[in-house]
C-alpha positions in Angstrom: 0.3 0.0 0.2 2.7 2.3 0.7 4.0 2.0 -3.0 1.0 2.9 -4.4 0.8 5.7 -1.9 4.0 6.7 -3.2 3.2 6.5 -6.9 0.3 8.8 -6.2 2.2 11.5 -4.7 3.4 13.7 -7.3 5.7 16.4 -5.1 8.3 18.5 -6.5 10.8 18.2 -3.4 13.8 16.0 -3.9 12.7 13.3 -1.2 9.3 12.3 -2.7 10.5 12.1 -6.3 13.3 9.5 -4.8 10.4 7.3 -3.2 8.3 7.6 -6.1 10.7 6.8 -8.1 12.1 4.0 -6.1 7.9 2.5 -5.7 7.7 2.5 -9.4 11.3 0.6 -10.0 10.0 -2.1 -7.3 7.3 -2.9 -9.2 10.3 -5.2 -11.9 11.6 -6.8 -8.0 10.9 -10.6 -7.4 9.7 -8.6 -4.1 7.1 -7.1 -5.9 5.9 -10.7 -7.4 6.0 -12.9 -3.6 3.9 -9.9 -2.3 1.7 -10.4 -4.5 1.7 -14.0 -5.0 1.8 -14.3 -1.7 -1.5 -12.1 -1.5 -2.7 -14.6 -4.2 -3.4 -11.9 -6.5 -1.6 -11.2 -10.0 1.1 -9.8 -10.4 1.0 -8.2 -13.8 -2.7 -6.7 -13.4 -1.1 -4.9 -10.1 1.9 -3.5 -12.0 -0.4 -2.6 -14.9 -3.0 -0.2 -12.6 -0.1 1.3 -10.7 1.6 1.9 -13.9 -1.6 3.4 -15.3 -2.0 5.1 -11.9 1.6 6.8 -11.6 0.7 7.8 -15.5 -2.5 9.5 -14.1 -1.2 11.6 -11.3 1.8 12.3 -13.6 -1.0 14.3 -15.9 -2.9 15.7 -13.2 -6.4 13.6 -14.3 -8.2 11.4 -11.9 -7.1 7.8 -10.7 -8.0 5.1 -13.4 -10.7 2.3 -12.2 -10.1 -1.2 -12.3 -13.7 -1.4 -12.4 -14.1 0.1 -16.2 -11.7 -2.0 -17.6 -12.8 -5.8 -16.5 -9.8 -5.5 -14.1 -11.7 -5.7 -10.7 -11.0 -8.9 -10.9 -7.1 -10.3 -9.9 -7.1 -13.8 -10.3 -10.1 -15.7 -9.9 -13.2 -14.7 -8.2 -10.6 -12.0 -5.7 -11.4 -8.3 -5.9 -8.6 -6.1 -6.1 -9.0 -2.6 -4.5 -6.5 -0.8 -3.9 -7.7 2.7 -1.5 -4.4 5.1 -1.9 -6.5 8.5 0.1 
């Protein structure tokens, strides 16, 4: 959840920029895949959502919804709900 909060935050100060970059980079690590595995969710879908979140935040547009694209189920029967506020 911290990674999503860091990805969503757009601040111009160096510490926040670094945290955001680190959170985005974390999506490509084995640790990220392990966390998704433990949570029984598909890391590809979570990563896709996180990158859409990063893009939307950078553009100052509203948070993309998983449900609008039919991506509300990360894995059979498991609903993915991410609260970043």
